[in-house]
C-alpha positions in Angstrom: -34.7 -91.2 123.8 -34.0 -88.4 121.3 -33.6 -89.0 117.6 -29.9 -88.2 117.7 -29.3 -91.1 120.2 -31.2 -93.6 118.3 -29.2 -95.8 115.8 -29.6 -96.0 111.9 -31.1 -99.3 112.2 -33.8 -98.3 114.7 -34.7 -95.0 112.7 -34.8 -96.7 109.4 -35.7 -100.5 109.9 -36.4 -101.3 106.0 -33.1 -99.8 104.8 -30.9 -102.1 102.8 -27.5 -103.0 103.6 -26.2 -100.5 100.9 -28.2 -97.7 102.5 -26.7 -98.2 105.9 -23.2 -98.4 104.5 -23.5 -95.2 102.7 -25.1 -93.7 105.9 -21.9 -94.7 107.7 -19.7 -93.3 105.0 -21.6 -90.0 105.0 -21.2 -89.9 108.9 -17.4 -90.4 108.6 -17.2 -87.7 105.9 -19.0 -85.3 107.9 -16.9 -86.0 111.2 -13.8 -85.7 109.2 -14.8 -82.2 107.7 -15.8 -81.2 111.4 -12.5 -82.3 112.6 -10.7 -80.4 109.7 -12.6 -77.3 110.5 -11.9 -77.5 114.1 -8.2 -77.9 113.5 -8.1 -74.9 111.1 -10.0 -72.9 113.7 -7.4 -73.9 116.4 -4.6 -73.1 113.9 -5.8 -69.5 113.1 -6.4 -68.7 116.7 -2.8 -70.1 117.6 -1.5 -67.8 114.7 -3.2 -64.8 116.2 -1.8 -65.4 119.6 1.6 -65.7 118.3 1.3 -62.6 116.3 0.1 -60.7 119.5 -3.1 -60.1 117.9 -5.1 -62.1 120.7 -4.2 -61.1 124.2 -5.6 -61.9 127.6 -5.9 -60.2 130.9 -6.4 -62.3 134.1 -7.7 -60.7 137.5 -9.2 -62.3 140.3 -12.6 -61.4 139.1 -12.3 -62.2 135.5 -10.4 -63.3 132.5 -10.5 -61.1 129.3 -9.4 -62.3 125.9 -9.2 -59.3 123.4 -8.4 -59.2 119.7 -6.1 -56.2 119.2 -7.7 -54.6 116.0 -5.2 -51.7 115.9 -2.1 -54.3 115.9 -3.9 -56.4 113.3 -4.4 -53.5 111.1 -0.9 -52.3 111.6 0.4 -55.6 110.5 -2.1 -55.8 107.8 -1.1 -52.3 106.3 2.4 -53.3 106.6 2.1 -56.7 104.8 0.3 -54.9 102.0 2.9 -52.1 101.8 5.8 -54.9 101.6 4.1 -56.8 98.9 3.5 -53.4 97.1 7.1 -52.9 97.1 8.1 -56.3 96.2 5.7 -56.2 93.3 6.9 -52.8 92.0 10.6 -54.3 92.3 9.6 -57.2 90.1 7.9 -55.1 87.5 11.1 -52.6 87.4 13.3 -55.6 86.6 11.2 -56.8 83.8 11.2 -53.5 82.1 
């Protein structure tokens, strides 16, 4: 049996009830962090697919997922230009 499959009590037979409780809390916190990170990754990938930055090509021999770096760069440049113009307009209105 591998150490990962053994219970906390088996691995630490002399641990107090407080130690066991704290270990359980740490495990839940770690699992919650892992779930949060997984959801963030899924959200980022979904946004990239919706923006057209990730595409796929399916043939009988292979399926290919591609990150369209040219489109990402164009969209990023456009967003920077738009933000720059918006910032310039705000500065002009204050003067």
